[in-house]
Z-matrix of the N, CA and C atoms (Angstrom, degrees):
N
C 1 1.433
C 2 1.525 1 111.20
N 3 1.354 2 114.82 1 -40.32
C 4 1.455 3 118.19 2 178.64
C 5 1.521 4 110.34 3 -64.13
N 6 1.297 5 116.54 4 -33.71
C 7 1.449 6 120.45 5 -179.02
C 8 1.525 7 110.91 6 -64.77
N 9 1.325 8 117.40 7 -38.46
C 10 1.464 9 120.83 8 179.10
C 11 1.516 10 110.43 9 -66.63
N 12 1.338 11 117.02 10 -41.96
C 13 1.463 12 120.09 11 179.42
C 14 1.524 13 110.31 12 -64.99
N 15 1.315 14 116.95 13 -40.89
C 16 1.458 15 120.21 14 179.61
C 17 1.522 16 110.46 15 -67.15
N 18 1.326 17 117.31 16 -39.98
C 19 1.458 18 120.27 17 177.39
C 20 1.525 19 110.75 18 -66.38
N 21 1.330 20 116.95 19 -38.63
C 22 1.462 21 120.79 20 178.65
C 23 1.525 22 109.90 21 -65.17
N 24 1.356 23 117.03 22 -45.25
C 25 1.464 24 120.18 23 177.48
C 26 1.520 25 110.15 24 -62.07
N 27 1.309 26 115.91 25 -40.68
C 28 1.446 27 121.51 26 179.64
C 29 1.532 28 110.35 27 -61.95
N 30 1.308 29 117.75 28 -42.53
C 31 1.462 30 122.09 29 179.23
C 32 1.518 31 110.93 30 -69.41
N 33 1.301 32 117.63 31 -40.26
C 34 1.467 33 120.89 32 179.43
C 35 1.525 34 109.66 33 -64.56
N 36 1.324 35 117.05 34 -41.07
C 37 1.466 36 120.01 35 177.26
C 38 1.528 37 110.87 36 -61.38
N 39 1.315 38 115.79 37 -41.55
C 40 1.462 39 119.55 38 179.40
C 41 1.530 40 111.12 39 -64.60
N 42 1.298 41 116.61 40 -40.13
C 43 1.469 42 120.49 41 179.25
C 44 1.522 43 109.93 42 -64.59
N 45 1.330 44 116.87 43 -46.43
C 46 1.462 45 119.93 44 178.34
C 47 1.533 46 111.25 45 -62.79
N 48 1.318 47 116.42 46 -42.53
C 49 1.452 48 120.40 47 178.31
C 50 1.527 49 110.90 48 -62.25
N 51 1.328 50 116.39 49 -43.05
C 52 1.452 51 121.02 50 178.32
C 53 1.529 52 111.01 51 -63.10
N 54 1.325 53 117.38 52 -43.75
C 55 1.465 54 121.01 53 177.34
C 56 1.527 55 110.84 54 -61.91
N 57 1.323 56 116.83 55 -40.49
C 58 1.456 57 121.16 56 179.12
C 59 1.530 58 110.95 57 -63.88
N 60 1.324 59 117.27 58 -42.28
C 61 1.463 60 121.63 59 178.68
C 62 1.526 61 110.08 60 -64.80
N 63 1.303 62 118.03 61 -41.53
C 64 1.472 63 121.91 62 178.24
C 65 1.527 64 110.22 63 -62.97
N 66 1.319 65 116.25 64 -42.96
C 67 1.468 66 120.60 65 178.61
C 68 1.529 67 110.66 66 -61.59
N 69 1.324 68 117.31 67 -45.73
C 70 1.460 69 121.40 68 -179.84
C 71 1.533 70 110.12 69 -62.39
N 72 1.315 71 117.31 70 -44.39
C 73 1.471 72 121.12 71 179.90
C 74 1.533 73 111.52 72 -62.88
N 75 1.316 74 117.18 73 -44.79
C 76 1.464 75 120.03 74 179.91
C 77 1.528 76 110.58 75 -64.66
N 78 1.326 77 117.10 76 -37.81
C 79 1.458 78 120.53 77 177.94
C 80 1.524 79 110.64 78 -64.74
N 81 1.313 80 117.68 79 -43.78
C 82 1.462 81 121.18 80 178.87
C 83 1.526 82 112.02 81 -63.49
N 84 1.325 83 116.46 82 -40.89
C 85 1.470 84 120.28 83 179.22
C 86 1.522 85 110.56 84 -64.83
N 87 1.320 86 117.01 85 -44.03
C 88 1.472 87 119.19 86 179.96
C 89 1.529 88 110.88 87 -65.92
N 90 1.330 89 117.68 88 -35.19
C 91 1.461 90 120.24 89 177.28
C 92 1.522 91 111.06 90 -67.41
N 93 1.320 92 117.57 91 -37.54
C 94 1.457 93 120.45 92 177.54
C 95 1.526 94 111.39 93 -63.77
N 96 1.334 95 116.40 94 -41.72
C 97 1.465 96 120.42 95 177.03
C 98 1.524 97 110.43 96 -62.39
N 99 1.321 98 116.37 97 -43.03
C 100 1.455 99 120.90 98 -179.99
C 101 1.532 100 110.57 99 -64.18
N 102 1.317 101 117.20 100 -40.07
C 103 1.461 102 121.13 101 178.74
C 104 1.530 103 110.91 102 -63.80
N 105 1.332 104 117.62 103 -41.75
C 106 1.464 105 120.63 104 177.52
C 107 1.519 106 110.84 105 -61.75
N 108 1.333 107 116.18 106 -45.06
C 109 1.460 108 119.79 107 179.08
C 110 1.525 109 111.18 108 -61.91
N 111 1.310 110 116.82 109 -42.21
C 112 1.461 111 120.35 110 179.95
C 113 1.525 112 111.61 111 -66.44
N 114 1.319 113 117.49 112 -35.22
C 115 1.462 114 120.00 113 178.00
C 116 1.522 115 110.85 114 -66.43
N 117 1.334 116 117.14 115 -42.41
C 118 1.466 117 119.14 116 178.70
C 119 1.527 118 110.64 117 -65.73
N 120 1.315 119 116.97 118 -38.50
C 121 1.461 120 119.93 119 176.66
C 122 1.519 121 110.75 120 -64.09
N 123 1.307 122 117.04 121 -38.73
C 124 1.461 123 121.60 122 178.78
C 125 1.520 124 110.51 123 -62.55
N 126 1.330 125 116.96 124 -44.00
C 127 1.465 126 120.93 125 179.37
C 128 1.527 127 110.26 126 -62.91
N 129 1.318 128 116.83 127 -43.44
C 130 1.465 129 120.81 128 179.19
C 131 1.524 130 110.85 129 -62.93
N 132 1.315 131 116.90 130 -43.73
C 133 1.470 132 120.55 131 179.98
C 134 1.525 133 111.34 132 -66.38
N 135 1.340 134 117.41 133 -36.34
C 136 1.460 135 120.11 134 177.53
C 137 1.527 136 110.84 135 -65.36
N 138 1.338 137 117.01 136 -39.69
C 139 1.463 138 120.36 137 175.86
C 140 1.526 139 110.28 138 -62.87
N 141 1.319 140 116.32 139 -42.66
C 142 1.460 141 120.74 140 179.46
C 143 1.528 142 110.87 141 -63.57
N 144 1.327 143 116.67 142 -39.64
C 145 1.461 144 120.68 143 178.99
C 146 1.524 145 110.19 144 -64.30
N 147 1.342 146 117.47 145 -42.28
C 148 1.465 147 120.56 146 178.54
C 149 1.521 148 110.80 147 -62.44
N 150 1.326 149 116.23 148 -42.39
C 151 1.460 150 120.56 149 179.73
C 152 1.527 151 110.51 150 -63.81
N 153 1.329 152 116.51 151 -44.89
C 154 1.455 153 120.32 152 179.68
C 155 1.529 154 111.33 153 -67.06
N 156 1.326 155 117.08 154 -34.14
C 157 1.460 156 120.49 155 176.89
C 158 1.527 157 110.10 156 -65.08
N 159 1.331 158 116.55 157 -39.99
C 160 1.465 159 120.11 158 176.03
C 161 1.517 160 111.35 159 -62.85
N 162 1.332 161 116.69 160 -43.53
C 163 1.463 162 120.25 161 177.31
C 164 1.522 163 111.20 162 -62.15
N 165 1.323 164 116.34 163 -39.71
C 166 1.462 165 121.12 164 179.36
C 167 1.518 166 110.57 165 -64.15
N 168 1.327 167 116.97 166 -41.73
C 169 1.468 168 120.24 167 177.79
C 170 1.524 169 111.17 168 -63.14
N 171 1.339 170 116.66 169 -41.51
C 172 1.470 171 120.33 170 177.86
C 173 1.528 172 110.61 171 -62.52
N 174 1.315 173 116.80 172 -43.16
C 175 1.465 174 120.08 173 179.68
C 176 1.522 175 111.41 174 -66.60
N 177 1.337 176 116.96 175 -38.17
C 178 1.467 177 119.33 176 176.88
C 179 1.522 178 111.13 177 -63.89
N 180 1.339 179 116.93 178 -40.75
C 181 1.466 180 120.17 179 176.10
C 182 1.522 181 110.70 180 -62.99
N 183 1.313 182 116.07 181 -40.55
C 184 1.463 183 120.11 182 179.23
C 185 1.524 184 110.77 183 -65.18
N 186 1.324 185 117.30 184 -38.77
C 187 1.468 186 120.80 185 177.99
C 188 1.525 187 110.36 186 -64.30
N 189 1.337 188 117.02 187 -39.66
C 190 1.463 189 120.57 188 179.05
C 191 1.524 190 111.50 189 -64.59
N 192 1.344 191 116.88 190 -31.35
C 193 1.468 192 121.32 191 -176.44
C 194 1.524 193 113.40 192 -94.95
N 195 1.308 194 118.87 193 12.04
C 196 1.464 195 120.28 194 -176.48
C 197 1.513 196 113.10 195 -66.09
N 198 1.313 197 118.20 196 -23.04
C 199 1.464 198 120.52 197 -179.59
C 200 1.521 199 113.12 198 -86.94
N 201 1.320 200 117.78 199 -7.54
C 202 1.468 201 120.13 200 -177.33
C 203 1.525 202 110.35 201 -78.24
N 204 1.310 203 115.25 202 152.63
C 205 1.469 204 121.10 203 -179.78
C 206 1.529 205 111.21 204 -66.92
N 207 1.324 206 117.30 205 -33.32
C 208 1.457 207 120.14 206 179.60
C 209 1.528 208 111.04 207 -63.18
N 210 1.317 209 116.35 208 -41.22
C 211 1.461 210 120.15 209 179.38
C 212 1.529 211 110.76 210 -66.43
N 213 1.313 212 116.22 211 -42.86
C 214 1.466 213 120.09 212 179.91
C 215 1.523 214 110.23 213 -63.20
N 216 1.333 215 116.75 214 -41.32
C 217 1.463 216 119.99 215 178.15
C 218 1.533 217 110.73 216 -65.76
N 219 1.307 218 116.77 217 -40.14
C 220 1.471 219 121.00 218 178.95
C 221 1.526 220 110.87 219 -60.96
N 222 1.319 221 117.23 220 -46.82
C 223 1.468 222 121.19 221 178.93
C 224 1.514 223 110.42 222 -63.59
N 225 1.330 224 116.99 223 -43.02
C 226 1.463 225 120.54 224 -179.46
C 227 1.526 226 110.92 225 -62.07
N 228 1.318 227 117.25 226 -40.78
C 229 1.466 228 119.96 227 -178.61
C 230 1.528 229 112.01 228 -74.49
N 231 1.331 230 117.08 229 -46.71
C 232 1.465 231 119.98 230 -172.88
C 233 1.523 232 113.50 231 -79.35
N 234 1.312 233 117.47 232 -43.96
C 235 1.461 234 119.54 233 -173.30
C 236 1.526 235 113.06 234 -96.36
N 237 1.328 236 116.60 235 -34.75
C 238 1.467 237 119.47 236 -177.80
C 239 1.522 238 112.85 237 -100.58
N 240 1.338 239 116.93 238 -3.41
C 241 1.470 240 123.59 239 177.82
C 242 1.532 241 112.75 240 56.83
N 243 1.294 242 115.94 241 37.99
C 244 1.460 243 120.37 242 179.25
C 245 1.524 244 109.09 243 -88.88
N 246 1.338 245 115.56 244 155.33
C 247 1.456 246 121.33 245 178.26
C 248 1.519 247 108.64 246 -131.69
N 249 1.324 248 115.50 247 162.81
C 250 1.456 249 120.87 248 177.35
C 251 1.529 250 108.81 249 -77.47
N 252 1.315 251 116.54 250 158.51
C 253 1.475 252 118.90 251 177.09
C 254 1.526 253 110.71 252 -60.57
N 255 1.321 254 116.34 253 142.39
C 256 1.462 255 125.57 254 -179.76
C 257 1.527 256 112.87 255 59.06
N 258 1.317 257 116.77 256 24.87
C 259 1.460 258 120.90 257 176.34
C 260 1.525 259 108.34 258 -97.90
N 261 1.310 260 116.59 259 136.01
C 262 1.460 261 121.42 260 -178.31
C 263 1.525 262 108.19 261 -108.45
N 264 1.333 263 116.30 262 131.96
C 265 1.455 264 121.76 263 178.83
C 266 1.520 265 108.07 264 -111.35
N 267 1.313 266 115.24 265 128.50
C 268 1.450 267 121.17 266 176.38
C 269 1.529 268 107.59 267 -101.98
N 270 1.330 269 115.72 268 130.01
C 271 1.456 270 121.10 269 -177.36
C 272 1.520 271 108.69 270 -114.45
N 273 1.316 272 116.57 271 125.64
C 274 1.461 273 122.33 272 176.65
C 275 1.527 274 107.22 273 -86.15
N 276 1.304 275 116.50 274 113.37
C 277 1.463 276 121.26 275 -176.97
C 278 1.520 277 111.26 276 -65.54
N 279 1.321 278 117.06 277 -32.22
C 280 1.459 279 120.91 278 -177.63
C 281 1.524 280 113.18 279 -76.65
N 282 1.288 281 116.92 280 -16.06
C 283 1.456 282 120.58 281 -178.96
C 284 1.530 283 108.64 282 -77.36
N 285 1.337 284 116.49 283 125.08
C 286 1.456 285 120.38 284 -173.00
C 287 1.521 286 113.30 285 -84.05
N 288 1.317 287 118.62 286 -30.74
C 289 1.455 288 120.55 287 -175.29
C 290 1.526 289 111.63 288 -105.16
N 291 1.295 290 117.23 289 40.89
C 292 1.450 291 121.35 290 177.81
C 293 1.531 292 108.38 291 -80.63
N 294 1.328 293 118.49 292 127.36
C 295 1.474 294 119.66 293 -177.51
C 296 1.524 295 113.06 294 -64.06
N 297 1.341 296 117.66 295 -24.54
C 298 1.446 297 120.04 296 179.60
C 299 1.530 298 112.46 297 -80.93
N 300 1.339 299 117.23 298 -12.85
C 301 1.457 300 120.60 299 -178.75
C 302 1.517 301 112.58 300 -107.62
N 303 1.315 302 119.30 301 12.64
C 304 1.457 303 118.73 302 -174.54
C 305 1.526 304 113.00 303 -69.70
N 306 1.332 305 118.58 304 -17.68
C 307 1.456 306 119.82 305 175.96
C 308 1.527 307 111.75 306 -82.60
N 309 1.322 308 117.89 307 -25.24
C 310 1.456 309 122.36 308 -178.79
C 311 1.513 310 110.00 309 -87.27
N 312 1.320 311 116.35 310 149.20
C 313 1.466 312 121.94 311 176.42
C 314 1.494 313 108.60 312 -106.66
N 315 1.355 314 116.95 313 131.88
C 316 1.479 315 121.13 314 178.08
C 317 1.492 316 110.02 315 -95.49
């Protein structure tokens, strides 16, 4: 009778040990997946930061050049659609993304 109880305890210990090992393995696997996902997200965010840093540098350069005549002329031509005296502008009606036609609908 004692032998059966000892064998039963022995089997129960093995089952618990096996369940514990399975739990540890599944936890490690899920952590590895999470680490891979976090690494890819980190790489993507670093690329985004570099891109935004480049944009920030361009904007800072543009802010420094706001007093120059070239910048003022650029803004006048692109945003205010101004032209120089005796300058002729040719507009292609078929062109859809013409800045001078953005008010008109084709």
